[in-house]
C-alpha positions as CSV (number, residue, x, y, z in Angstrom):
1,X,14.4,-16.1,-14.9
2,X,15.9,-14.5,-11.8
3,X,13.6,-13.9,-8.9
4,X,13.4,-13.4,-5.1
5,X,12.0,-16.7,-3.8
6,X,10.8,-17.9,-0.4
7,X,11.4,-21.6,0.3
8,X,12.3,-23.4,3.5
9,X,12.1,-21.9,7.0
10,X,9.6,-19.2,7.6
11,X,10.5,-15.5,7.6
12,X,13.6,-13.8,6.1
13,X,15.7,-17.0,6.6
14,X,13.8,-18.6,3.8
15,X,14.4,-15.8,1.2
16,X,16.9,-16.4,-1.6
17,X,17.7,-14.7,-4.9
18,X,18.4,-17.0,-7.8
19,X,16.9,-18.8,-10.7
20,X,13.2,-19.7,-10.7
21,X,10.9,-21.4,-13.3
22,X,10.0,-19.0,-16.1
23,X,6.6,-17.4,-15.7
24,X,4.2,-18.6,-18.3
25,X,1.1,-16.8,-19.4
26,X,-2.0,-19.0,-19.5
27,X,-5.4,-18.4,-21.2
28,X,-6.7,-14.9,-20.4
29,X,-3.3,-13.8,-19.1
30,X,-0.5,-11.5,-20.2
31,X,3.2,-11.9,-19.6
32,X,4.9,-8.8,-18.3
33,X,8.7,-8.1,-18.3
34,X,9.1,-6.2,-15.0
35,X,11.1,-3.1,-14.8
36,X,10.5,-2.4,-11.1
37,X,8.7,-4.0,-8.1
38,X,7.6,-2.3,-4.9
39,X,7.9,-3.8,-1.4
40,X,5.1,-4.0,1.1
41,X,4.9,-5.2,4.7
42,X,2.6,-7.9,3.3
43,X,5.7,-9.5,1.7
44,X,7.1,-9.9,5.3
45,X,3.9,-11.3,6.6
46,X,3.7,-13.9,3.7
47,X,7.3,-15.0,4.3
48,X,6.7,-15.3,8.0
49,X,3.6,-17.4,7.6
50,X,5.1,-20.0,5.3
51,X,6.5,-23.4,6.4
52,X,9.4,-25.6,5.1
53,X,6.8,-27.9,3.4
54,X,5.4,-25.1,1.2
55,X,6.5,-25.0,-2.4
56,X,8.8,-22.2,-3.6
57,X,7.0,-18.9,-4.0
58,X,8.1,-15.7,-5.9
59,X,7.3,-12.9,-3.5
60,X,5.9,-9.4,-4.3
61,X,2.6,-7.8,-5.1
62,X,3.5,-4.6,-6.8
63,X,5.1,-4.1,-10.2
64,X,5.3,-2.2,-13.4
65,X,6.8,-3.2,-16.8
66,X,6.2,-4.0,-20.4
67,X,3.8,-6.5,-22.0
68,X,5.8,-9.1,-23.9
69,X,2.9,-11.6,-24.6
70,X,-0.8,-11.3,-24.8
71,X,-3.3,-8.4,-25.0
72,X,-4.7,-6.4,-22.1
73,X,-7.9,-4.3,-21.8
74,X,-8.5,-1.1,-23.7
75,X,-6.2,-2.0,-26.5
76,X,-3.1,-2.7,-24.5
77,X,-0.8,-5.0,-26.3
78,X,2.8,-6.2,-26.7
79,X,5.3,-3.4,-26.1
80,X,2.9,-1.2,-24.0
81,X,4.1,0.0,-20.6
82,X,1.8,-1.1,-17.8
83,X,1.2,-1.0,-14.1
84,X,-0.1,-4.1,-12.4
85,X,-3.2,-4.2,-10.2
86,X,-2.2,-6.8,-7.5
87,X,-5.6,-7.7,-6.3
88,X,-7.2,-10.7,-8.0
89,X,-10.9,-11.3,-8.5
90,X,-12.3,-8.3,-6.8
91,X,-14.2,-6.1,-9.3
92,X,-16.7,-3.9,-7.4
93,X,-15.9,-1.8,-4.2
94,X,-19.1,-3.0,-2.4
95,X,-18.7,-6.8,-3.3
96,X,-16.0,-7.5,-0.7
97,X,-14.5,-11.0,-1.0
98,X,-14.1,-13.1,2.1
99,X,-10.3,-13.2,1.4
100,X,-9.1,-11.1,-1.5
101,X,-6.7,-12.8,-3.8
102,X,-3.4,-11.1,-4.4
103,X,-0.1,-11.6,-6.2
104,X,2.8,-12.9,-4.2
105,X,1.0,-15.5,-2.2
106,X,-0.4,-18.0,-3.1
107,X,0.3,-16.9,-6.7
108,X,3.8,-16.1,-7.8
109,X,4.5,-12.4,-7.6
110,X,6.5,-9.5,-9.0
111,X,10.0,-9.9,-7.5
112,X,11.2,-11.4,-10.7
113,X,12.1,-10.6,-14.3
114,X,8.8,-11.7,-15.5
115,X,5.2,-12.2,-14.1
116,X,2.0,-13.7,-15.6
117,X,-1.2,-11.9,-14.6
118,X,-4.8,-11.9,-15.7
119,X,-5.1,-9.6,-18.7
120,X,-7.6,-7.2,-16.9
121,X,-5.0,-6.7,-14.1
122,X,-2.8,-4.5,-16.3
123,X,-3.4,-0.8,-17.0
124,X,-1.4,1.9,-18.7
125,X,1.5,3.2,-16.5
126,X,0.9,6.8,-15.5
127,X,3.0,8.7,-18.0
128,X,4.5,11.2,-15.4
129,X,5.9,8.4,-13.2
130,X,9.3,6.7,-13.7
131,X,9.5,3.0,-13.3
132,X,10.4,3.0,-9.6
133,X,7.5,5.4,-8.8
134,X,5.0,3.4,-10.8
135,X,6.1,0.2,-9.0
136,X,5.8,1.9,-5.7
137,X,2.1,2.8,-6.3
138,X,-0.3,-0.2,-6.6
139,X,-1.0,-1.8,-3.3
140,X,-0.3,1.2,-1.0
141,X,-2.2,3.6,-3.3
142,X,-5.3,1.6,-3.7
143,X,-5.4,0.8,0.0
144,X,-5.1,4.5,0.8
145,X,-7.7,5.5,-1.9
146,X,-10.3,3.1,-0.5
147,X,-9.5,4.1,3.1
148,X,-9.8,7.8,2.4
149,X,-12.7,8.0,-0.1
150,X,-14.7,4.8,-0.3
151,X,-14.7,4.0,3.4
152,X,-13.7,7.3,4.9
153,X,-15.9,9.6,2.8
154,X,-13.2,12.3,2.6
155,X,-14.4,15.7,1.4
156,X,-12.7,19.0,0.6
157,X,-12.0,20.9,3.7
158,X,-11.9,17.9,6.0
159,X,-9.2,17.5,8.7
160,X,-7.4,14.2,8.3
161,X,-5.2,12.6,10.9
162,X,-2.6,10.0,9.7
163,X,-0.9,8.3,12.7
164,X,2.6,6.8,12.1
165,X,3.7,8.7,8.9
166,X,6.4,7.0,7.0
167,X,5.0,3.9,5.4
168,X,3.8,3.6,1.8
169,X,0.1,3.9,2.6
170,X,0.4,6.9,4.9
171,X,2.8,8.8,2.6
172,X,0.6,8.4,-0.5
173,X,-2.6,9.1,1.6
174,X,-1.0,12.4,2.6
175,X,-0.5,13.3,-1.0
176,X,-4.1,12.3,-2.0
177,X,-5.7,14.1,0.9
178,X,-3.8,17.3,0.1
179,X,-4.7,17.0,-3.6
180,X,-8.4,17.2,-2.8
181,X,-8.1,20.1,-0.4
182,X,-8.0,18.5,3.0
183,X,-6.0,19.6,6.0
184,X,-3.6,16.9,7.1
185,X,-2.0,16.2,10.5
186,X,0.5,13.4,10.9
187,X,2.2,11.8,13.9
188,X,5.5,9.9,14.3
189,X,8.1,9.1,17.0
190,X,10.8,10.2,14.5
191,X,11.6,13.9,14.2
192,X,13.2,13.2,10.8
193,X,9.9,11.6,9.5
194,X,7.9,14.6,10.8
195,X,10.3,16.9,9.0
196,X,10.0,15.0,5.8
197,X,6.2,14.9,6.2
198,X,6.2,18.7,6.4
199,X,8.3,18.9,3.3
200,X,5.7,16.6,1.6
201,X,2.8,18.9,2.4
202,X,1.6,18.0,5.9
203,X,-0.1,21.0,7.6
204,X,0.6,19.9,11.2
205,X,2.9,17.3,12.8
206,X,2.7,15.7,16.3
207,X,4.9,13.4,18.3
208,X,3.3,10.0,18.7
209,X,3.6,10.3,22.5
210,X,1.9,13.8,22.6
211,X,-1.6,14.4,23.8
212,X,-3.2,14.6,20.4
213,X,-6.5,16.1,21.5
214,X,-4.8,18.9,23.4
215,X,-2.3,19.6,20.7
216,X,-4.7,19.7,17.7
217,X,-5.7,23.1,16.5
218,X,-9.1,21.7,15.5
219,X,-10.8,18.3,16.0
220,X,-10.4,15.7,13.3
221,X,-13.0,14.6,10.8
222,X,-11.3,11.5,9.6
223,X,-8.5,9.2,11.0
224,X,-6.8,6.6,8.8
225,X,-4.9,4.4,11.2
226,X,-2.6,1.4,10.5
227,X,-1.0,1.3,13.9
228,X,-3.6,-0.5,15.9
229,X,-4.0,-0.7,19.7
230,X,-1.3,1.7,20.6
231,X,-3.0,4.6,18.9
232,X,-6.7,3.6,18.8
233,X,-7.7,5.5,22.0
234,X,-5.9,8.6,21.1
235,X,-7.4,8.5,17.6
236,X,-10.9,8.2,18.8
237,X,-10.4,11.1,21.3
238,X,-9.1,13.3,18.5
239,X,-12.3,12.9,16.4
240,X,-15.1,15.5,16.4
241,X,-18.6,14.3,17.2
242,X,-19.7,12.5,14.1
243,X,-16.1,11.8,13.0
244,X,-14.9,8.6,11.2
245,X,-12.0,6.2,12.0
246,X,-10.9,3.9,9.3
247,X,-8.6,1.1,10.5
248,X,-6.4,-0.9,8.1
249,X,-3.7,-2.4,10.2
250,X,-2.6,-3.6,13.6
251,X,1.1,-3.4,13.8
252,X,1.1,-2.7,17.5
253,X,-1.7,-5.2,18.4
254,X,-5.2,-6.1,17.4
255,X,-7.1,-6.0,20.7
256,X,-8.6,-2.7,21.9
257,X,-10.9,-1.5,24.6
258,X,-13.9,0.5,23.3
259,X,-16.6,2.4,25.2
260,X,-19.9,1.9,23.4
261,X,-21.4,4.8,25.2
262,X,-18.7,7.1,23.9
263,X,-19.3,5.7,20.4
264,X,-23.0,6.2,20.2
265,X,-23.2,9.5,22.2
266,X,-20.5,11.1,20.0
267,X,-21.9,9.3,17.0
268,X,-18.4,8.1,15.9
269,X,-18.1,5.7,12.9
270,X,-15.4,3.0,13.1
271,X,-14.9,1.0,9.9
272,X,-12.3,-1.4,8.5
273,X,-10.7,-1.7,5.2
274,X,-8.0,-3.6,3.3
275,X,-6.6,-3.3,-0.2
276,X,-9.1,-2.3,-2.9
277,X,-11.2,-3.4,-5.9
278,X,-10.4,-3.1,-9.6
279,X,-12.8,-0.2,-9.9
280,X,-11.0,1.7,-7.1
281,X,-7.7,0.9,-8.7
282,X,-8.8,2.7,-11.9
283,X,-10.2,5.6,-9.9
284,X,-6.9,5.8,-7.9
285,X,-4.9,6.0,-11.1
286,X,-7.2,8.7,-12.4
287,X,-6.6,10.8,-9.3
288,X,-2.8,10.2,-9.5
289,X,-2.8,11.3,-13.2
290,X,-5.1,14.3,-12.6
291,X,-3.0,15.8,-9.8
292,X,0.3,14.3,-11.0
293,X,0.9,12.7,-7.7
294,X,4.2,10.9,-7.0
295,X,4.7,8.2,-4.4
296,X,7.7,8.7,-2.2
297,X,10.5,6.2,-3.1
298,X,12.9,6.0,-0.2
299,X,15.4,3.7,-1.8
300,X,15.9,1.4,-4.8
301,X,17.7,-1.9,-4.9
302,X,18.7,-4.2,-7.8
303,X,16.7,-7.4,-8.0
304,X,19.7,-9.3,-6.6
305,X,19.4,-7.1,-3.5
306,X,15.9,-8.4,-2.7
307,X,16.8,-10.1,0.6
308,X,18.6,-6.9,1.8
309,X,15.6,-4.8,0.8
310,X,13.3,-7.0,2.8
311,X,15.5,-6.8,5.8
312,X,15.6,-3.0,5.6
313,X,11.8,-3.0,5.3
314,X,11.5,-5.0,8.5
315,X,13.6,-2.4,10.3
316,X,10.9,0.2,9.6
317,X,13.1,3.2,9.3
318,X,12.2,4.2,5.7
319,X,10.0,7.2,4.7
320,X,8.1,6.0,1.7
321,X,8.6,2.9,-0.4
322,X,11.5,0.5,-1.1
323,X,11.7,-0.7,-4.7
324,X,13.5,-3.4,-6.6
325,X,14.6,-2.5,-10.1
326,X,15.3,-4.9,-13.0
327,X,17.8,-3.7,-15.7
């Protein structure tokens, strides 16, 4: 089968597109012929962390396609259109594993014509989504769902701040928060991304270098932040007393300075999150179906353009998701 494989030097230099060993479904697994696969920054992190001594790895966590061998849960069988839950071995939201397993490292992933996954990791593809939209959904959407609802306790009427709008998590988080009746403010250094966020339903937009606390029309109940040290102080200052900050990334650095006195006097909650459980994946799909939410697909590439797509992802200029399609 054709696949996007990492082998050799770490990073994008080790990415090639070519023939790989055919995926084989073992006991308790299904074989899926993929129709599309979504890119995530995790794919770049996996490639960067590999060494020339590691065996070849098919990259990719997100995917959607058709079962060609085996039976899934709830009567799913050969010929059914499915979306893949990329998280392995995490059933319950509260039973957080030390290191959640995930497709695309160390197990072969979805940037290929076929992938074998545990049977319970396939679910019916949301009927209102096309293949590219379905493939753009899994990891970003379950991460956003857990951050907003399980960890962030989002309620109707809350004011949510999403720093750094443009990535897959932030764009689907915007859609989810608006769907349940929240007010959403986003930030970016890019005027084009702020414009697109307004077109996608954002109530307010701020430049990343603005004084957020002074510019906000009302204090924030919840911040969902993937930026890290560059925005941490501004995000805390924007919160109302008793507000919540959920952190899920550190693209600008992982070390921050925190005043414990400010934390306990203002009764701020700071919690971490990453990815999501199988139960949350099902809940996320139910929310997407109920409100007919659509992830933003910035651009699609053919499978043979996988290396080019990863290079564009590394540039960080996209609004929404990049997706590989398999014809």
